[in-house]
Jmol script that loads the backbone (N, CA, C; Angstrom):
load data "model"
ATOM      1  N   MET A   1     103.067 121.578  80.225  1.00  0.00           N
ATOM      2  CA  MET A   1     103.630 121.188  81.884  1.00  0.00           C
ATOM      3  C   MET A   1     103.389 122.020  82.966  1.00  0.00           C
ATOM      4  N   PHE A   2     103.483 122.089  84.198  1.00  0.00           N
ATOM      5  CA  PHE A   2     103.592 123.368  85.376  1.00  0.00           C
ATOM      6  C   PHE A   2     103.752 122.108  86.271  1.00  0.00           C
ATOM      7  N   VAL A   3     104.971 122.796  86.640  1.00  0.00           N
ATOM      8  CA  VAL A   3     106.063 122.732  87.692  1.00  0.00           C
ATOM      9  C   VAL A   3     105.394 123.086  88.936  1.00  0.00           C
ATOM     10  N   VAL A   4     105.868 122.579  90.041  1.00  0.00           N
ATOM     11  CA  VAL A   4     105.070 123.648  91.595  1.00  0.00           C
ATOM     12  C   VAL A   4     106.438 122.448  93.070  1.00  0.00           C
ATOM     13  N   CYS A   5     106.778 123.693  93.150  1.00  0.00           N
ATOM     14  CA  CYS A   5     108.241 123.454  93.573  1.00  0.00           C
ATOM     15  C   CYS A   5     107.347 123.818  95.349  1.00  0.00           C
ATOM     16  N   VAL A   6     107.466 123.102  96.569  1.00  0.00           N
ATOM     17  CA  VAL A   6     107.086 123.509  97.260  1.00  0.00           C
ATOM     18  C   VAL A   6     108.241 123.189  98.677  1.00  0.00           C
ATOM     19  N   THR A   7     108.638 124.003 100.039  1.00  0.00           N
ATOM     20  CA  THR A   7     108.995 123.460 100.883  1.00  0.00           C
ATOM     21  C   THR A   7     107.713 124.171 101.815  1.00  0.00           C
ATOM     22  N   PHE A   8     108.557 122.433 102.674  1.00  0.00           N
ATOM     23  CA  PHE A   8     107.764 122.833 103.874  1.00  0.00           C
ATOM     24  C   PHE A   8     108.463 123.484 105.224  1.00  0.00           C
ATOM     25  N   GLY A   9     108.564 124.195 106.180  1.00  0.00           N
ATOM     26  CA  GLY A   9     109.560 123.951 107.332  1.00  0.00           C
ATOM     27  C   GLY A   9     108.354 122.995 108.505  1.00  0.00           C
ATOM     28  N   VAL A  10     108.420 121.936 108.948  1.00  0.00           N
ATOM     29  CA  VAL A  10     107.888 121.844 110.011  1.00  0.00           C
ATOM     30  C   VAL A  10     107.592 121.605 111.284  1.00  0.00           C
ATOM     31  N   LYS A  11     107.054 122.033 112.422  1.00  0.00           N
ATOM     32  CA  LYS A  11     107.505 122.292 113.501  1.00  0.00           C
ATOM     33  C   LYS A  11     108.218 121.211 114.014  1.00  0.00           C
ATOM     34  N   GLN A  12     108.747 121.869 115.149  1.00  0.00           N
ATOM     35  CA  GLN A  12     109.609 120.902 115.920  1.00  0.00           C
ATOM     36  C   GLN A  12     109.012 119.839 116.473  1.00  0.00           C
ATOM     37  N   GLY A  13     109.355 118.516 116.019  1.00  0.00           N
ATOM     38  CA  GLY A  13     108.259 117.127 117.351  1.00  0.00           C
ATOM     39  C   GLY A  13     107.109 117.055 116.485  1.00  0.00           C
ATOM     40  N   ALA A  14     106.856 117.528 115.373  1.00  0.00           N
ATOM     41  CA  ALA A  14     105.653 117.786 114.334  1.00  0.00           C
ATOM     42  C   ALA A  14     106.029 116.780 113.169  1.00  0.00           C
ATOM     43  N   MET A  15     107.190 116.028 112.841  1.00  0.00           N
ATOM     44  CA  MET A  15     106.980 115.490 111.604  1.00  0.00           C
ATOM     45  C   MET A  15     106.816 114.025 111.678  1.00  0.00           C
ATOM     46  N   ASP A  16     106.817 113.366 112.770  1.00  0.00           N
ATOM     47  CA  ASP A  16     106.079 112.132 113.162  1.00  0.00           C
ATOM     48  C   ASP A  16     104.493 112.354 112.701  1.00  0.00           C
ATOM     49  N   GLN A  17     104.135 113.427 112.531  1.00  0.00           N
ATOM     50  CA  GLN A  17     102.323 113.172 112.382  1.00  0.00           C
ATOM     51  C   GLN A  17     102.126 113.627 111.289  1.00  0.00           C
ATOM     52  N   PHE A  18     103.487 114.910 110.673  1.00  0.00           N
ATOM     53  CA  PHE A  18     103.050 115.414 109.311  1.00  0.00           C
ATOM     54  C   PHE A  18     103.680 114.099 108.048  1.00  0.00           C
ATOM     55  N   MET A  19     104.855 113.402 108.295  1.00  0.00           N
ATOM     56  CA  MET A  19     105.158 112.479 106.595  1.00  0.00           C
ATOM     57  C   MET A  19     104.028 111.912 106.725  1.00  0.00           C
ATOM     58  N   PRO A  20     103.142 110.996 107.681  1.00  0.00           N
ATOM     59  CA  PRO A  20     102.129 109.714 106.994  1.00  0.00           C
ATOM     60  C   PRO A  20     101.271 110.718 106.549  1.00  0.00           C
ATOM     61  N   LEU A  21     100.665 112.148 106.719  1.00  0.00           N
ATOM     62  CA  LEU A  21      99.581 113.313 105.491  1.00  0.00           C
ATOM     63  C   LEU A  21     100.350 113.545 104.655  1.00  0.00           C
ATOM     64  N   MET A  22     101.825 113.837 104.840  1.00  0.00           N
ATOM     65  CA  MET A  22     101.698 114.364 103.251  1.00  0.00           C
ATOM     66  C   MET A  22     102.277 113.150 102.302  1.00  0.00           C
ATOM     67  N   LEU A  23     102.621 111.567 102.481  1.00  0.00           N
ATOM     68  CA  LEU A  23     102.473 110.400 102.103  1.00  0.00           C
ATOM     69  C   LEU A  23     101.308 110.070 101.577  1.00  0.00           C
ATOM     70  N   ALA A  24      99.995 110.069 102.080  1.00  0.00           N
ATOM     71  CA  ALA A  24      98.678 109.760 102.036  1.00  0.00           C
ATOM     72  C   ALA A  24      98.590 111.201 101.047  1.00  0.00           C
ATOM     73  N   GLN A  25      98.434 111.850 100.806  1.00  0.00           N
ATOM     74  CA  GLN A  25      98.619 113.296 100.163  1.00  0.00           C
ATOM     75  C   GLN A  25      99.131 112.962  98.333  1.00  0.00           C
ATOM     76  N   ALA A  26     100.214 112.839  98.878  1.00  0.00           N
ATOM     77  CA  ALA A  26     101.116 112.441  97.284  1.00  0.00           C
ATOM     78  C   ALA A  26     100.270 110.992  96.752  1.00  0.00           C
ATOM     79  N   LYS A  27      99.906 110.284  97.633  1.00  0.00           N
ATOM     80  CA  LYS A  27      99.544 109.343  96.877  1.00  0.00           C
ATOM     81  C   LYS A  27      98.071 109.955  96.225  1.00  0.00           C
ATOM     82  N   ASN A  28      97.566 110.089  97.045  1.00  0.00           N
ATOM     83  CA  ASN A  28      95.539 110.885  96.547  1.00  0.00           C
ATOM     84  C   ASN A  28      96.026 111.777  94.991  1.00  0.00           C
ATOM     85  N   SER A  29      96.561 112.109  95.420  1.00  0.00           N
ATOM     86  CA  SER A  29      96.836 113.038  93.892  1.00  0.00           C
ATOM     87  C   SER A  29      97.115 112.287  92.806  1.00  0.00           C
ATOM     88  N   LEU A  30      97.713 111.268  93.444  1.00  0.00           N
ATOM     89  CA  LEU A  30      97.952 110.399  91.608  1.00  0.00           C
ATOM     90  C   LEU A  30      97.281 109.436  91.233  1.00  0.00           C
ATOM     91  N   THR A  31      96.691 109.467  92.445  1.00  0.00           N
ATOM     92  CA  THR A  31      96.100 108.064  91.520  1.00  0.00           C
ATOM     93  C   THR A  31      94.593 108.945  91.044  1.00  0.00           C
ATOM     94  N   ARG A  32      94.152 109.951  92.197  1.00  0.00           N
ATOM     95  CA  ARG A  32      92.718 110.289  91.916  1.00  0.00           C
ATOM     96  C   ARG A  32      92.800 111.744  90.748  1.00  0.00           C
ATOM     97  N   GLU A  33      93.805 112.402  90.379  1.00  0.00           N
ATOM     98  CA  GLU A  33      94.284 113.630  89.669  1.00  0.00           C
ATOM     99  C   GLU A  33      94.537 112.464  88.550  1.00  0.00           C
ATOM    100  N   PRO A  34      94.046 112.580  87.154  1.00  0.00           N
ATOM    101  CA  PRO A  34      95.056 112.062  86.188  1.00  0.00           C
ATOM    102  C   PRO A  34      95.767 112.800  85.679  1.00  0.00           C
ATOM    103  N   GLU A  35      95.587 114.446  86.155  1.00  0.00           N
ATOM    104  CA  GLU A  35      96.753 115.320  85.158  1.00  0.00           C
ATOM    105  C   GLU A  35      98.057 115.834  86.271  1.00  0.00           C
ATOM    106  N   CYS A  36      97.709 114.729  87.104  1.00  0.00           N
ATOM    107  CA  CYS A  36      98.683 114.998  88.169  1.00  0.00           C
ATOM    108  C   CYS A  36      99.836 113.901  87.808  1.00  0.00           C
ATOM    109  N   PHE A  37     101.186 114.157  87.085  1.00  0.00           N
ATOM    110  CA  PHE A  37     101.534 112.932  86.456  1.00  0.00           C
ATOM    111  C   PHE A  37     103.062 112.262  87.640  1.00  0.00           C
ATOM    112  N   ARG A  38     103.541 114.058  88.709  1.00  0.00           N
ATOM    113  CA  ARG A  38     105.089 113.427  89.118  1.00  0.00           C
ATOM    114  C   ARG A  38     104.607 114.207  90.624  1.00  0.00           C
ATOM    115  N   PHE A  39     104.584 113.283  91.915  1.00  0.00           N
ATOM    116  CA  PHE A  39     104.281 114.147  93.144  1.00  0.00           C
ATOM    117  C   PHE A  39     105.590 113.299  94.259  1.00  0.00           C
ATOM    118  N   ASP A  40     106.495 113.935  94.315  1.00  0.00           N
ATOM    119  CA  ASP A  40     108.242 114.103  94.667  1.00  0.00           C
ATOM    120  C   ASP A  40     107.872 114.475  96.674  1.00  0.00           C
ATOM    121  N   VAL A  41     107.943 113.464  97.378  1.00  0.00           N
ATOM    122  CA  VAL A  41     108.063 113.988  98.619  1.00  0.00           C
ATOM    123  C   VAL A  41     109.408 113.929  99.521  1.00  0.00           C
ATOM    124  N   CYS A  42     110.055 114.922  99.217  1.00  0.00           N
ATOM    125  CA  CYS A  42     111.875 115.002  99.645  1.00  0.00           C
ATOM    126  C   CYS A  42     112.256 114.982 101.154  1.00  0.00           C
ATOM    127  N   SER A  43     113.268 114.760 101.721  1.00  0.00           N
ATOM    128  CA  SER A  43     113.572 115.515 102.595  1.00  0.00           C
ATOM    129  C   SER A  43     114.529 115.344 103.107  1.00  0.00           C
ATOM    130  N   GLY A  44     115.356 115.501 103.848  1.00  0.00           N
ATOM    131  CA  GLY A  44     116.355 116.195 104.614  1.00  0.00           C
ATOM    132  C   GLY A  44     117.901 117.028 103.905  1.00  0.00           C
ATOM    133  N   GLY A  45     117.083 118.178 103.663  1.00  0.00           N
ATOM    134  CA  GLY A  45     117.427 118.971 103.091  1.00  0.00           C
ATOM    135  C   GLY A  45     118.405 119.820 103.979  1.00  0.00           C
ATOM    136  N   SER A  46     117.751 121.376 104.171  1.00  0.00           N
ATOM    137  CA  SER A  46     119.087 122.114 104.954  1.00  0.00           C
ATOM    138  C   SER A  46     118.638 122.043 106.459  1.00  0.00           C
ATOM    139  N   SER A  47     117.796 120.905 106.958  1.00  0.00           N
ATOM    140  CA  SER A  47     117.500 121.062 108.462  1.00  0.00           C
ATOM    141  C   SER A  47     116.634 119.430 108.303  1.00  0.00           C
ATOM    142  N   ASP A  48     117.032 118.635 109.673  1.00  0.00           N
ATOM    143  CA  ASP A  48     115.393 117.830 109.729  1.00  0.00           C
ATOM    144  C   ASP A  48     113.858 118.035 109.725  1.00  0.00           C
ATOM    145  N   ASN A  49     113.929 119.101 109.955  1.00  0.00           N
ATOM    146  CA  ASN A  49     112.300 119.782 109.739  1.00  0.00           C
ATOM    147  C   ASN A  49     112.025 120.259 108.565  1.00  0.00           C
ATOM    148  N   GLU A  50     112.501 119.954 107.288  1.00  0.00           N
ATOM    149  CA  GLU A  50     112.387 120.621 105.993  1.00  0.00           C
ATOM    150  C   GLU A  50     111.876 119.594 104.639  1.00  0.00           C
ATOM    151  N   VAL A  51     110.910 119.574 104.005  1.00  0.00           N
ATOM    152  CA  VAL A  51     109.682 118.464 103.523  1.00  0.00           C
ATOM    153  C   VAL A  51     109.531 119.254 102.513  1.00  0.00           C
ATOM    154  N   PHE A  52     110.345 119.079 100.938  1.00  0.00           N
ATOM    155  CA  PHE A  52     110.321 119.807  99.770  1.00  0.00           C
ATOM    156  C   PHE A  52     109.509 118.426  98.607  1.00  0.00           C
ATOM    157  N   LEU A  53     108.581 119.399  98.365  1.00  0.00           N
ATOM    158  CA  LEU A  53     107.686 118.252  96.736  1.00  0.00           C
ATOM    159  C   LEU A  53     108.464 118.743  95.730  1.00  0.00           C
ATOM    160  N   TYR A  54     108.268 118.133  95.128  1.00  0.00           N
ATOM    161  CA  TYR A  54     108.441 118.032  93.377  1.00  0.00           C
ATOM    162  C   TYR A  54     107.333 117.197  92.777  1.00  0.00           C
ATOM    163  N   GLU A  55     106.328 118.836  92.015  1.00  0.00           N
ATOM    164  CA  GLU A  55     104.800 117.954  91.511  1.00  0.00           C
ATOM    165  C   GLU A  55     104.633 118.419  90.075  1.00  0.00           C
ATOM    166  N   ILE A  56     104.633 117.717  89.018  1.00  0.00           N
ATOM    167  CA  ILE A  56     104.210 118.070  87.708  1.00  0.00           C
ATOM    168  C   ILE A  56     102.957 117.882  87.803  1.00  0.00           C
ATOM    169  N   TYR A  57     102.146 119.175  87.047  1.00  0.00           N
ATOM    170  CA  TYR A  57     100.923 118.610  86.152  1.00  0.00           C
ATOM    171  C   TYR A  57     101.093 118.979  84.395  1.00  0.00           C
ATOM    172  N   ALA A  58      99.669 118.435  84.219  1.00  0.00           N
ATOM    173  CA  ALA A  58      99.385 118.787  82.756  1.00  0.00           C
ATOM    174  C   ALA A  58      99.588 120.699  82.151  1.00  0.00           C
ATOM    175  N   SER A  59      98.816 121.190  83.030  1.00  0.00           N
ATOM    176  CA  SER A  59      98.435 122.868  82.947  1.00  0.00           C
ATOM    177  C   SER A  59      98.496 123.014  84.344  1.00  0.00           C
ATOM    178  N   LYS A  60      98.068 124.505  84.765  1.00  0.00           N
ATOM    179  CA  LYS A  60      98.220 125.269  85.418  1.00  0.00           C
ATOM    180  C   LYS A  60      96.405 125.027  85.888  1.00  0.00           C
ATOM    181  N   ALA A  61      95.824 125.044  84.768  1.00  0.00           N
ATOM    182  CA  ALA A  61      94.526 124.276  85.564  1.00  0.00           C
ATOM    183  C   ALA A  61      94.325 123.149  86.413  1.00  0.00           C
ATOM    184  N   ALA A  62      95.278 122.257  85.624  1.00  0.00           N
ATOM    185  CA  ALA A  62      95.371 120.996  86.514  1.00  0.00           C
ATOM    186  C   ALA A  62      95.513 121.460  87.885  1.00  0.00           C
ATOM    187  N   PHE A  63      96.512 121.801  87.803  1.00  0.00           N
ATOM    188  CA  PHE A  63      97.084 122.556  89.435  1.00  0.00           C
ATOM    189  C   PHE A  63      95.804 122.863  90.751  1.00  0.00           C
ATOM    190  N   GLN A  64      95.504 124.089  89.729  1.00  0.00           N
ATOM    191  CA  GLN A  64      94.338 124.655  90.689  1.00  0.00           C
ATOM    192  C   GLN A  64      92.990 123.720  90.483  1.00  0.00           C
ATOM    193  N   ALA A  65      92.753 122.914  89.969  1.00  0.00           N
ATOM    194  CA  ALA A  65      91.835 121.110  90.312  1.00  0.00           C
ATOM    195  C   ALA A  65      92.389 120.922  91.711  1.00  0.00           C
ATOM    196  N   HIS A  66      93.569 120.533  91.339  1.00  0.00           N
ATOM    197  CA  HIS A  66      94.509 120.465  92.898  1.00  0.00           C
ATOM    198  C   HIS A  66      94.094 120.920  93.616  1.00  0.00           C
ATOM    199  N   LEU A  67      94.246 122.149  94.265  1.00  0.00           N
ATOM    200  CA  LEU A  67      93.839 122.239  94.994  1.00  0.00           C
ATOM    201  C   LEU A  67      92.502 123.068  95.634  1.00  0.00           C
ATOM    202  N   ALA A  68      91.380 122.784  94.775  1.00  0.00           N
ATOM    203  CA  ALA A  68      90.358 123.039  94.937  1.00  0.00           C
ATOM    204  C   ALA A  68      89.914 121.493  95.638  1.00  0.00           C
ATOM    205  N   SER A  69      90.241 120.481  95.200  1.00  0.00           N
ATOM    206  CA  SER A  69      90.367 118.519  95.125  1.00  0.00           C
ATOM    207  C   SER A  69      90.069 118.926  97.239  1.00  0.00           C
ATOM    208  N   GLU A  70      88.895 117.517  96.658  1.00  0.00           N
ATOM    209  CA  GLU A  70      88.485 117.529  98.831  1.00  0.00           C
ATOM    210  C   GLU A  70      90.210 116.962  99.357  1.00  0.00           C
ATOM    211  N   HIS A  71      90.643 116.111  98.739  1.00  0.00           N
ATOM    212  CA  HIS A  71      91.784 115.516  99.606  1.00  0.00           C
ATOM    213  C   HIS A  71      92.820 116.500  99.639  1.00  0.00           C
ATOM    214  N   PHE A  72      92.950 117.398  99.053  1.00  0.00           N
ATOM    215  CA  PHE A  72      93.766 118.701  99.284  1.00  0.00           C
ATOM    216  C   PHE A  72      93.354 119.382 100.644  1.00  0.00           C
ATOM    217  N   ILE A  73      92.231 119.756 100.233  1.00  0.00           N
ATOM    218  CA  ILE A  73      91.550 120.793 101.091  1.00  0.00           C
ATOM    219  C   ILE A  73      91.640 120.590 102.558  1.00  0.00           C
ATOM    220  N   GLU A  74      91.831 118.928 102.942  1.00  0.00           N
ATOM    221  CA  GLU A  74      91.540 118.242 103.864  1.00  0.00           C
ATOM    222  C   GLU A  74      92.947 117.886 105.037  1.00  0.00           C
ATOM    223  N   PHE A  75      94.088 117.830 103.174  1.00  0.00           N
ATOM    224  CA  PHE A  75      94.839 117.968 104.253  1.00  0.00           C
ATOM    225  C   PHE A  75      95.734 119.099 104.700  1.00  0.00           C
ATOM    226  N   ASP A  76      95.278 119.891 103.667  1.00  0.00           N
ATOM    227  CA  ASP A  76      96.065 121.330 104.056  1.00  0.00           C
ATOM    228  C   ASP A  76      95.540 121.651 106.062  1.00  0.00           C
ATOM    229  N   ALA A  77      94.187 121.760 105.878  1.00  0.00           N
ATOM    230  CA  ALA A  77      93.262 121.987 107.356  1.00  0.00           C
ATOM    231  C   ALA A  77      93.898 120.751 108.286  1.00  0.00           C
ATOM    232  N   ALA A  78      94.466 119.547 108.038  1.00  0.00           N
ATOM    233  CA  ALA A  78      94.687 118.627 109.268  1.00  0.00           C
ATOM    234  C   ALA A  78      96.290 118.833 109.139  1.00  0.00           C
ATOM    235  N   VAL A  79      96.842 119.751 108.351  1.00  0.00           N
ATOM    236  CA  VAL A  79      98.714 119.617 108.730  1.00  0.00           C
ATOM    237  C   VAL A  79      98.846 121.241 108.781  1.00  0.00           C
ATOM    238  N   SER A  80      98.106 122.198 109.179  1.00  0.00           N
ATOM    239  CA  SER A  80      98.233 123.966 109.413  1.00  0.00           C
ATOM    240  C   SER A  80      98.907 123.553 110.459  1.00  0.00           C
ATOM    241  N   ASP A  81      98.138 123.098 111.614  1.00  0.00           N
ATOM    242  CA  ASP A  81      98.877 123.498 113.135  1.00  0.00           C
ATOM    243  C   ASP A  81      99.915 122.639 113.484  1.00  0.00           C
ATOM    244  N   LEU A  82     100.523 122.318 111.959  1.00  0.00           N
ATOM    245  CA  LEU A  82     101.974 120.943 112.043  1.00  0.00           C
ATOM    246  C   LEU A  82     103.055 122.154 110.992  1.00  0.00           C
ATOM    247  N   ILE A  83     103.102 122.743 110.405  1.00  0.00           N
ATOM    248  CA  ILE A  83     103.509 124.302 109.554  1.00  0.00           C
ATOM    249  C   ILE A  83     104.190 124.943 110.778  1.00  0.00           C
ATOM    250  N   ALA A  84     105.464 125.218 110.602  1.00  0.00           N
ATOM    251  CA  ALA A  84     106.189 126.429 111.216  1.00  0.00           C
ATOM    252  C   ALA A  84     106.079 127.886 109.793  1.00  0.00           C
ATOM    253  N   GLU A  85     106.503 127.299 107.993  1.00  0.00           N
ATOM    254  CA  GLU A  85     107.051 127.984 107.546  1.00  0.00           C
ATOM    255  C   GLU A  85     106.673 127.033 105.812  1.00  0.00           C
ATOM    256  N   LYS A  86     106.047 128.267 104.862  1.00  0.00           N
ATOM    257  CA  LYS A  86     105.709 127.441 103.699  1.00  0.00           C
ATOM    258  C   LYS A  86     106.600 127.837 102.330  1.00  0.00           C
ATOM    259  N   SER A  87     106.849 127.890 101.496  1.00  0.00           N
ATOM    260  CA  SER A  87     106.760 128.152 100.393  1.00  0.00           C
ATOM    261  C   SER A  87     106.890 127.778  99.250  1.00  0.00           C
ATOM    262  N   VAL A  88     106.112 128.461  98.722  1.00  0.00           N
ATOM    263  CA  VAL A  88     105.577 127.823  97.118  1.00  0.00           C
ATOM    264  C   VAL A  88     106.656 128.374  95.770  1.00  0.00           C
ATOM    265  N   SER A  89     106.386 127.257  95.143  1.00  0.00           N
ATOM    266  CA  SER A  89     107.185 128.457  93.219  1.00  0.00           C
ATOM    267  C   SER A  89     106.332 127.104  92.272  1.00  0.00           C
ATOM    268  N   THR A  90     106.461 127.736  91.096  1.00  0.00           N
ATOM    269  CA  THR A  90     105.294 127.470  90.545  1.00  0.00           C
ATOM    270  C   THR A  90     106.569 127.414  88.855  1.00  0.00           C
ATOM    271  N   TYR A  91     106.375 127.553  87.873  1.00  0.00           N
ATOM    272  CA  TYR A  91     106.943 126.857  86.702  1.00  0.00           C
ATOM    273  C   TYR A  91     106.102 126.718  85.591  1.00  0.00           C
ATOM    274  N   GLY A  92     106.040 127.014  84.418  1.00  0.00           N
ATOM    275  CA  GLY A  92     105.537 126.788  83.371  1.00  0.00           C
ATOM    276  C   GLY A  92     106.371 126.204  82.092  1.00  0.00           C
ATOM    277  N   GLU A  93     106.659 125.123  81.705  1.00  0.00           N
ATOM    278  CA  GLU A  93     107.473 125.093  80.612  1.00  0.00           C
ATOM    279  C   GLU A  93     107.523 125.740  79.538  1.00  0.00           C
ATOM    280  N   ILE A  94     109.011 126.051  79.338  1.00  0.00           N
ATOM    281  CA  ILE A  94     109.381 126.777  77.793  1.00  0.00           C
ATOM    282  C   ILE A  94     109.792 125.757  76.908  1.00  0.00           C
ATOM    283  N   SER A  95     108.990 125.879  75.438  1.00  0.00           N
ATOM    284  CA  SER A  95     109.001 125.198  74.320  1.00  0.00           C
ATOM    285  C   SER A  95     110.372 125.819  73.994  1.00  0.00           C
ATOM    286  N   VAL A  96     110.915 124.498  73.304  1.00  0.00           N
ATOM    287  CA  VAL A  96     112.611 125.432  72.461  1.00  0.00           C
ATOM    288  C   VAL A  96     112.611 124.388  70.925  1.00  0.00           C
ATOM    289  N   GLY A  97     111.331 124.217  70.960  1.00  0.00           N
ATOM    290  CA  GLY A  97     111.296 124.256  69.199  1.00  0.00           C
ATOM    291  C   GLY A  97     111.633 123.087  69.104  1.00  0.00           C
ATOM    292  N   THR A  98     111.545 122.485  67.415  1.00  0.00           N
ATOM    293  CA  THR A  98     112.538 121.353  66.675  1.00  0.00           C
ATOM    294  C   THR A  98     112.958 122.029  65.449  1.00  0.00           C
TER     295      THR A  98
END
end "model"
wireframe off; spacefill off
backbone 0.3
color backbone group
């Protein structure tokens, strides 16, 4: 498993434009990418303009395929002027054995 956490700081007044694009991106990722297992969109963090994503992919390669997908490239271009800041963290699963 490969986990991706993204935090967006959406520009003041841009949330109404950003959120429908974000929700469409989540749906596209889940329906078009068989190795995208989870794509949660959360808000209400430290500010009204913060959006947090929690994504799970089968592997790092599956996440790289996500970044190269047409729907991601279109989303990224569509929201670039709506975002004040963005932070991305990735995590690989640690197997504890049996």
